C-alpha positions as CSV (number, residue, x, y, z in Angstrom):
1,M,75.1,9.6,-10.4
2,G,74.8,12.5,-8.1
3,Y,72.9,14.8,-10.3
4,V,70.3,12.0,-11.0
5,L,69.8,11.4,-7.0
6,R,69.4,15.1,-6.6
7,V,66.7,15.5,-9.6
8,R,64.7,12.5,-7.8
9,L,65.0,14.2,-4.5
10,A,63.8,17.3,-5.6
11,S,61.1,15.7,-7.5
12,F,60.2,13.6,-4.4
13,F,60.1,16.6,-2.0
14,A,58.0,18.7,-4.7
15,G,55.6,16.2,-4.8
16,A,55.5,15.7,-1.2
17,A,55.0,19.5,-0.7
18,T,52.1,19.4,-3.5
19,A,50.2,16.3,-1.8
20,S,50.5,18.0,1.8
21,L,49.3,21.3,0.3
22,A,46.1,19.6,-1.1
23,G,45.6,17.4,1.9
24,F,45.6,20.5,4.3
25,Y,43.1,22.1,1.9
26,C,40.9,19.3,2.1
27,L,41.2,19.3,6.0
28,H,40.5,22.8,5.9
29,R,37.3,22.5,3.7
30,D,36.1,19.7,5.9
31,Y,36.6,21.8,9.1
32,K,34.7,24.8,7.5
33,I,31.7,22.4,6.3
34,A,31.4,21.0,9.8
35,H,31.6,24.3,11.6
36,Q,28.8,25.6,9.3
37,S,26.8,22.6,10.0
38,I,27.2,22.7,13.9
39,S,26.6,26.4,13.9
40,Q,23.6,26.2,11.7
41,Q,22.2,23.4,14.0
42,M,22.9,25.8,17.2
43,N,21.2,28.4,15.6
44,D,18.1,26.4,14.9
45,L,18.2,25.3,18.5
46,H,18.5,28.6,19.8
47,G,15.5,29.8,17.9
48,S,13.5,27.0,18.8
49,L,14.2,27.6,22.6
50,E,13.5,31.4,22.1
51,S,10.2,30.6,20.7
52,R,9.4,28.3,23.5
53,I,10.2,30.9,26.1
54,S,8.4,33.5,24.5
55,T,5.3,31.2,24.5
56,L,5.8,30.4,28.2
57,E,6.2,34.0,28.9
58,K,2.9,34.9,27.1
59,L,1.1,32.0,29.0
60,K,2.3,33.4,32.4
61,K,1.4,36.8,31.7
62,T,-2.2,35.6,30.3
63,E,-2.6,33.4,33.8
64,T,-1.3,36.4,35.9
65,S,-3.9,38.8,34.2
66,H,-6.6,36.3,34.8
67,Q,-5.5,35.9,38.6
68,V,-5.8,39.7,39.0
69,E,-9.1,39.9,37.3
70,A,-10.3,37.0,39.7
71,T,-9.3,38.8,42.9
């Protein structure tokens, strides 16, 4: 009876270890996908803001040069 119990416990713990490794792998993969998605969104937002800022700076330079020519 003791041998069968040891075999069952060993099988149970081997299965539990395998299942936890598979679970950790899935969580890690989901984390990486979410991180890449958020990083891509932030890069897109940063690029959009950079283009807006450069457009505003060009507009300000244009307005300043028109004011200098007027005076």
